[in-house]
N, C-alpha and C positions, 0 to 999 in steps of 0.2 A: 461578738455581735449579740445584742439583746434581742430577744424575740418575744412576741405576744403569742400565747397558746390559746386556741379555741378548741373546746371539747364538746362534742355533741353525742349524747347517748340517746339514740332514736329507737324506734320500734324494731328496726332490722339490724342495727349494729352500732358500734361506737366509732367515731372519727376524731382524730386529733390533727389539728392544722397549726403550723408555725407561720407567723407573719413577721415581716420586718417592721420597724417602727413606722415606715411610711405606708403600711397596709399591703405591701406586695407579698403575695404568697411565696413561702420559702420551701415548705415541704408539707406533705400530708400522709397519713396512714389510716387505714380502715380495717376493722375486724368485725365480721358478721357473727351473729348468734342465732340460735334456733328458737323458733316459736312453736308451742304445742297447742293442739286443739283436742283435748281428751274427750270432748263431747261436742255435738253440733252447736255452733255459736260460741263456744268457749275459746278464749284467747289467753294463753299464759306464757310466761317466760321465767327463767331462773335469774333473780337479781345478781347472784354470784357471777353469772355469765357477763352481765353488764360491766362489773368491776374488772373481771379478767380481761375482757376485750379492750377496755379503756387503758389498763396498764400495758397490755401488749402493744397497742397503737402508740403510746408514749415511748415505750422502749424502742420501737422502730424509728421514731424521730431521733432519739438519742443515738441510735446506731448510724444515722445519716450525718452525724457530726454536730448535732446540737446536744446540749445537756441541760439538766434542771437548773444549773447555775446561770445559764443564759436567759432564763425566763424572767421577764419584767412584770408580766401580769397574766392572768388566766381568766378566760370567759367561758361560762358553762351554759349549755342548753340541753333540753331533754324532751322526751316524748310527753304527750299529754298526760293527764291524770291517770294514774294506775294505783292499784292497791297492793301494798307490800306489808304483809303481816309479820311482826317481830315479837319474839318472846321477851320476857323480863330482862334477860341477859343480852338482848340485841340479836339473838339468833333467828334465822328465817324459820317460820312455821309452815309455810306453804309456798308454792310458786306464786309469782306476782300475777294478779288479774289485770290485764291490760285495758286501756281505755276503749278498745274496739270490741271487748267482750259483750256478748248479747244475752247473757243468762238472766238479766233482770227486765227483759222486754215487757213481760206481763205486768210487773209492778209499775213500770214507767207508764204504761198505758192506763192503768187504774188511777194513778195520780193525775194524769192529764184529764181523764174523764171527770174526776172529782173537782179539780180546781181550774181546769182549762189550760190551754197551751200558752207558753210565754210569748211575748211579743217583742 
């Protein structure tokens, strides 16, 4: 049976869902990951956790009788804009700064004061 795989890497975890060709849900698996707040208003995650959770969720689907060979196509979605800093070799330089991080509030307010709010 061919399946369509949907993968969502959200702010709280990764989810993998298998659908039949007619759109009927066949199986799903979720894996949560931790968010840290090392200072007030800061929101960070380890991008390696995103990848590990996604792989684990997919392996759970495979354990339920599906395999990568059954996959007809894959759809991806993810959390909003976040900053992932990579080195020259593609290595992570720091935790990801999430879209919900508030450490630039003062700068955003200054920009708004200078040019006005967007409409």
